[in-house]
Phi, psi and omega in degrees: 000317176300321178297320179295320181297316180292324177297322178297323178295315179298320182292322182292324178292330182275324186243353181094157184293326183289316178295324176299317181297318179297318179295321179296321179299312182295330183282314188274326190247292184204163180278000181286153184293155180287134180299324183290327184264008185295327182289333183267349184245009183295317183296319182286326183282339181293327179278345183274155179295157181297140182288159176292160181299142183288161176290144177295131180248136178286158178298138183238153176273148180285125182262137180234162176258146178290327178227080182294145176273123183291144174079007180233135182279137173260110183232149177228096180055046174086002180244122181280120185257009181266173176298163185296322183294318181294325179293319180295322179295319179296325181291319181293319178296327179293323181286337181266005175124352178296333181295334179297322178291323180295320181290340179277351180289157180288160184294318183294323179295319181295316183290320182293333180290323185256000186295322185295311182288326180297317181294324177296321178293322179295321179294323178296327184259022183299322180295314180295323180294326179294318177294319184292319184270350180057038179199143180294145177248100182285164178292121181283083185296314182296322181290324178296320178295319177297322180295316179298323178297317178294319181298317180293330180283335183264353182290329183269347181221156183279351181238153185275136175215164182276119174258098188292326180296321179292323178292321178298321177295324179296327179283343189280353182287166183293335181296349180292338178300319179290321181290333179293326183286337181288145179264106180279131180244137183237147177266114183283139175232164182294323181234133181226155173292137189302313178300321180294319180298318181289322178297316180298317179296320179293320180294322177295318179296319178295322181294324179290322184265001186275343184292132176075019180243154180286166181295320182295318177297321182295315182294320179296322179290327177297316180299315180297321181293315179293326181289324182279353179287135178226126182269005176279146179299151183297330182276000184283332179266129180277117177258120182298144178289165180290138175265179184294322181296320180293318179297319180292323177295319179295321178297318179292320183294318183273358177268014179303317178299323180291321178293323176300320181295327181273357179087010179276132182293145182291335180296323179296318178295319180295322179293322178294319178296318181295320181293325180286323183279330184297337179294330182248010186295325183273001180275169189300320184299343182260358179271067183283329183247135181287160181290345179277351181287154175303150184296333180292340180272348182260125184250122181275002180291126182294323180298321179293320179297320178295320178298319178295322178296313178298317181296324179294321178294317179294323179294323180292334177272353181080009182284140175226129181281122187253008179124161185259182182292333187270357182297138185246030178081176182293145179274175182294126180263106183258113184262341180265230182288141181282158181233133178238125178247124178254115184249126183229175189252005180206165181210158177294152010273016174287112187276074178234162186299324181284352174262323185276309187295317176297331177295315176296320180298317178298320181296316184280331173291328182285348178293337177278144181273000183282338186217152168266141185241137176233126176262123182251116184235160180282145173250126180253144173292165186300325181295325178279330179298322180294332180277334189258310188283144184288154176059030179054034180286136180223162180228139180277336185211158176299327179296323180292319177291325176299319179296318177299315182295317180293318180297318179298317184289312183295333177294332184262326182273335176082014176217162181283124182274147183226074174213162183265144176241124178239160183235144174238154182291138178215160178228144182267133178252116185294320185299316184262359181050049182213162180259130180251129178296146177246119182088193182274107182292330183293343179289345180293330179268121179298153182298327181288344178250007182279082183248296181231133180240137175241113184262108173280121189060071183296327179291321179294317181295331189250005176308311182241026180291122179232091182184201182294141178293132183300317182288344174277328183273327184252153179288328180209133185235124180243131176253140178241116183270121184256328196235143174266082186294328182297324179294321178292319184291326180297340180278349182272176177292135186055038185293328181296317180292317179298318180297326178299312181289321180294325178301315182285328175295317178298318176300318182297308185288327178293318180289324187282333192242359185229145172269331181211142182230133177248126178256131185294331180201174179284000178282352181270170178292141180280094184272157175297150177062028187246160173211158184265126179197129175280110182249024178246147175240191181242159178303130179304336179297324180292323176295323178295319178299317178298320178294322180293318179293322178296320178295322179294322179293323179292329179277358179092003180281157177279120185266328181239121181249356181237171183272251187240157180208164174223137183227130178175163177300129188275079170229151185305324186285350181269025174101000182287329177294314178296322181295314180293322180295319180295315180290326180289324181288325182242045182297322180287323180291331182250031186295321181268003181262128179243143184234127175266134182241131179239125177169156176233153177171179185291333183259022184299313182296317182292319181296314181293325179293321179295318179293322180289324179296323180272356179057054181266153180277066181236123179254121185262138179227162176293152181293149180209166179294141182293340179274004181297143183298332181292347182259354183290335184279352181284145182261331186232132174249124180253128181222094180274006185295138172241008178263348179286154174270311175207102187290120179291325180296326177294315178299321181292323178293321175296321179295331179275004176082022182266164167284146176233123175252113185221167182286150173284088190219151180303336180292339182254014184299321182295330187273351185293335180287349180270133184293337181275001179265116181249111181259144179240151182257332178215184185292323177295321177295326177301314179299319181294318181292325180292317178295323176298316181294327183281343184260353180221169182264147178286158178276144176290150181285142174280163177302324179292320179292322176296322181293322180296333178274348188279166178282338174298315179292321178296321178293322178297316177297322180295315179300322185285310189277336176275356183064022180289328181294328177294320180287323179289331178266004180059033177260053181276347180085356182289339181265015177087012182275069179257165174284170182298318181296321179292323180293317179295320179294325177293327178284339185268336185245166177282156175271107187277328188291336181287321187262342189242121178290154182263114180298327180298318177296322179294316179296316180299316178295320176297318177296319178297319180292319178295321178293322179296319180292319181291317182286350175277355179261119184293326179295319180292321180298314181293323181291337178262008173099013179286156177285132178302137177085012179269000175296326173223160176283163184262184184291328179294318174300318180298323179286316184292318184263005178054054177254160174294147176304147181301330179293330177276326181292313181230085189286336186240103172059004184073014182265000000 
C-alpha cells in the first residue's frame, strides 16, 4: 500500500489529478468512463472500441457530508455520492468554469478529500474484488492509520499538509513490527518531490538498521529520524564560512603525527586547539545538537565539535573526499580463508628471541582453522651462516633448514605443525650483530595471500626497506617490538647522537608501515600507534619441568640441589656489566656466594678477564639450552640486565618453579605478579634479595599462573590487542554491524570521514614516500650504516632461493 500511494503521487504529477481519478475508477470498480470526466473524454472514447459490460453493482445508499464544501464535487472513483441537487449544482458550476480551479488543486489535496468515502466503498465491494482478483484482500491497517493521521491534520485547516507527529504516532503501534519485516520496494525516478524523497530515504535507512533491535530502540530511532527530517532545501540555511582561527585550529589538530615526529607533546597541541575553538564555541555554528537530546549524544570534546563544524561547511558546499594522493587503489579482497604472514629478522639455529618466539607464534596461530599462516625468515649464504649459527652449523638449501626448524619446534610443542615457511634474502652485519634484509621483503608474499602481516621488530625490518609499502599491500599490519635499540646504541661511541637519529627513524618507519604496534614492555621506545602487552609465552617443556619439580616436592624429594646461576649471550649489553659491578661493590657481603654463568658471545674473553682481575666468585661455562637437564637443579636465577625488553630466560625460570632475582625495571613489570619474582631497587637491596632466595624455598605455581606463562594465553592476548580477532571474524564494522549506541550516534551526528580527509593518513603516506626515495639511494644507505649491496639481493641468493636475477626483477634503477 505505501508503494501504491507513492505511485499514485508520481502518476498525478505526470498526468494531472483528473486523469488520475479516471484511472483509479477504471482499476478498482469498472471499466466504464467516469461521469464527471465524460465531457472531457468523449472525443477520445469515440474512436476507441466499445468497453466490456460493467460489473454488477449492488444498490448503494447516497452518502452525504455534514458540512459540504460549496463549488467542489464529491466523487469516489467516478460515482457521485451526494444528493441530486448538490450534484446538479456542482455539474453546472463545473461547466461554467469551476472545473478549472478543481484541476489546479494538488494531487494530495484531491486524494485526501475523497479518501474516506473511497475506502468505505472498497470495503463494501471486498467480496466482489476477492473473486475478481482471485486473492484475498485484507484490511489495510497501516494505510487506515495513515488515512486517519491525514484526516486529523486536515480537520483543523482547509489545506492538506504533512503532520509528522501524527505519522510518527501511527508508526508507534504494535502492528509496526509486521510492517518492519516487509521489504518495501520503491520505483526510482529521475525527479521526485522532495518530501517523498526524504521519506523514502529515511524508511530505507530504518529498514537496514531495524534487524535485531528491540521495539523501544526502534521507536526511539523513528522519532529521531522524523524529528531530524527537514523539508526545506539544503541551501536555505546559511552556514557561515570558516574563519582563519578555525582553519588554523584544524591544521594544528591534524598535525599531531607531525608534532609527534618532532618530539612536541600532544598536550600542547590540544591546548592550542581548545583555546582557538573556545572563542566560537557558544556561537550558532557549534550548536549541532539541541538541548533536548539525551546527554549521551552531546560531546563536550572540542576536537569533535571542530570536526562537526568543518563537516557541516563541507557538506553545504557539496564536497566529498574521494581519497588522498598516497592511496594505492583497492587492496586484495580475500573472501575465503584468511592469510597471516609473520615476518621476522632471525631464524634457527640462531637461538635468539626473534628466531624462537615468532616460530612458536606461527605454530599456535596455525592451530586455528580460520587462517593459513606463513612464517617468513631470512636466508643467509654459507659464508654468513658460519658467522651466525652455533657450532659452525650450515645448510645447503632452504628445505634443509626448514626441516631442522620444524623438528626442533615439534619436539617442544608436542603437536604436528601446519604452517608454511618461506625465506627472504638477508645479509649478516658483524658490527651490529644483526641480519639486514636484501631487496624488497614484501615480494615474498604473493598478492593473493597478502591479507594480514605481523612484522617482528618492525623498525629493524624497515630501516632500509625499499619496496612496496606494507600497509598498501596488506589489509592489516601489526608490529611487535622485541628490542630496545636505543639502550644498545647509547652504549656505543657517540651513542647519544646516534640514538637521537635512530629514535626519529624508528618513529618514521613505524608510522609509515604499521597499523598497530605491540610493545612487549615499557622498556621499549614509545612508538606511534603502540600499546604495551606481553604477547610471548614460554616453551611448554619448561612448564612440564615446573610441574615435575612441584610433584617431587610434594612427595618429599629434594627438588633443588644447586644454588644460583645466570644464563645469557655473553656481551656486555646483556647484563654482564651490571653483574660484575654488583659483585665488585659487595664483594665482602657475597664472599660465600658463588654464581655459575652460562653463555657464549663476542665479549666472552673481556668479561672473564674482568671477573678474574677483580677476583669475583663467578664460574664461567659454555652456553647451553635453558631446557638442558643440567640446569634443572638450580634454585635461583639472577638476571641484572636492564637492556632487555622482556627476558625470555626470566619467564622460563619462573615456569620451572625457580626464584628469580631481577632489577626493578619496566622490562620486568609482567613478572612482578609472580610470588617467586624478587625485584631489587639498588645494590644493597640486591644483596638482601639474594640472601632471601637462598634461605627459603620457592612457592609452586598455581594453574592460573602457569596458564599466564603459556603460549595459549600469549596467543589470546595477541589476538585481542592486535585486533586480529576482528579481522579474522570479519567484524570490521564496514557492513553496518554496529552496536545500538553506535548506530544511534551515527544517526545523530554527521559522517565526517566521507567529507573530511585524514591528516594522519596524509602524513603517513608522505613519510613512506620520503623513506622510499631516501632508501633508493645507495650513497645515503651507506652513509647511514647499511651493508653494501643490500638494495637488491645478489646472485648467490638468486641461486639458493631460485629467484629471478636482480637485473631482471628490477631492470631500471631498482624503482
